[in-house]
TILO-183349 format. One record per residue (C-alpha): x, y, z; residue in one letter. Coordinates in steps of 0.02 Angstrom, whole numbers, plus 50000, padded with zeros to 5 digits. Example, Ala and Ser with C-alpha at 12.3 -4.5 7.8 and 13.67 -1.06 7.14 Angstrom:
% TILO-183349
506154977550390A;506844994750357S;
***
This chain:
% TILO-183349
501175454547372X;502335444747484X;503255454347619X;504585447547738X;503235444447869X;502005435947750X;501915417147778X;502445407047626X;502115390047699X;500535379947689X;499715366747796X;500805351347817X;499555339247739X;499625348547573X;501505348147545X;501715330447481X;500935331947308X;500595346047183X;498765340947168X;498545342547357X;499455359247356X;498325365947219X;496755359847308X;497365367447471X;497765384247392X;496215386047283X;494795376647368X;495045370047544X;494295381147677X;493545393447554X;491715397647586X;490625387347469X;488775391047447X;488395384147273X;487215369147281X;488135358747152X;489845362447227X;489215357847400X;488485341647332X;490125337247247X;491145340147404X;489895330747511X;489965315547398X;491855315847378X;492115317147566X;491005301847590X;492105292447465X;493665295847568X;493195284447713X;494695272947738X;495705281147598X;496855295947575X;496135312347512X;497435312047372X;496675295747307X;494965304047299X;495645319847216X;496485309347082X;494815301047047X;493815317147048X;493725318846857X;492965301346850X;491685305546984X;491235321446892X;490965311446733X;489955297946822X;488865310446916X;488585322846774X;489735336146846X;488675335447005X;487315345446917X;485885341347034X;484535345246905X;485335333146780X;485605319946915X;483765320846961X;483185319846781X;484435307546707X;485225296746843X;483995294446984X;482555287446880X;483675272646831X;483605256446932X;484845259147074X;485765242447064X;485985243946876X;486635261646895X;487885256647029X;488575242946916X;488645254746768X;489625267746865X;490845254846935X;491155247146764X;491175262446652X;492095275246757X;493785275446845X;493015278047016X;493435268947177X;492615252047151X;491625251447312X;489825247547268X;489225252047442X;489965269547427X;489245272047253X;487525266447312X;487695278047462X;488185292447348X;486615290047244X;485565288947402X;486375304647471X;486175314247308X;484315309947306X;484155316447484X;485115332347444X;483955335447297X;482445333647410X;483195345647538X;483575358147400X;481735358747354X;481425366347526X;482975376847555X;484665380547472X;485965367747524X;487055381647593X;485685386347716X;485465368147764X;487315364447793X;487845381147864X;486535380248001X;487725368248090X;488945382748117X;487595395948141X;487935402547965X;489655409148011X;491375401947975X;492245394948129X;494035401348121X;495205390748226X;496965395248278X;497935379048261X;499825380748254X;500165362348217X;499215348148136X;499235338448300X;498115351648380X;496765349548247X;495325338048298X;494645324348186X;492875328648240X;491955341248347X;490305342748438X;489615351748286X;490145338148165X;489475324648281X;487805333448290X;487785336048101X;488135317548074X;486705312548190X;485485324148100X;486025317747929X;485935299447979X;484175302148047X;483705308947876X;484395293347791X;486135298847736X;487475285447728X;489385285047746X;489305301547837X;490015299848013X;490655313748124X;492425313248051X;491775314147873X;490625328447922X;492095337947997X;493135335247840X;491685342047738X;491505357047854X;493355360747833X;493305358647645X;491845370547612X;492405384047732X;491145381047870X;492715378747974X;494365387147930X;495715375247990X;497195382447895X;498645383148016X;499035400548082X;500705399647990X;499865395447824X;499775408247685X;497915404147669X;497515408247849X;496395423847865X;497405440047860X;498995430947806X;498765434247620X;
***
């Protein structure tokens, strides 16, 4: 229930399009521990490099179709056994994804690595170790205060790159951390900020 003191605004970046607003209100910054959901977000964040997040969100249905709804068991059984170059071409030609073969190849590489990690530990345990398994709640009042990367995201990127992940720099890692709730970067005036709802 909204009271006179309850914030009704949202983070500035989400006000320009209804799709962004919906994503902001229902997904961004919410704690995510499901393996398939983490894999989806990880891959989509890596697709954003050089593009707007709105562009990626608009293409999300196509990525879900191309990557079997990011069902890691299906990806391992049905996609990864196929010759990589053939699969990259197939995805680029048959689905309305961003036509960047390097990013598609990197996504397949990264999915294969995530599947291997998952055989040892849940992906939530793997990713959340970078924030000591606890959401970092920041207190930004404006978007200009919010960093593009942090020491944690830089460290995460270094670890991932050592393991063979691609298109996953410190900025992309921080965007991923924000998206899956490892970091809560809703502005303090936002209706999604903790204790504002």
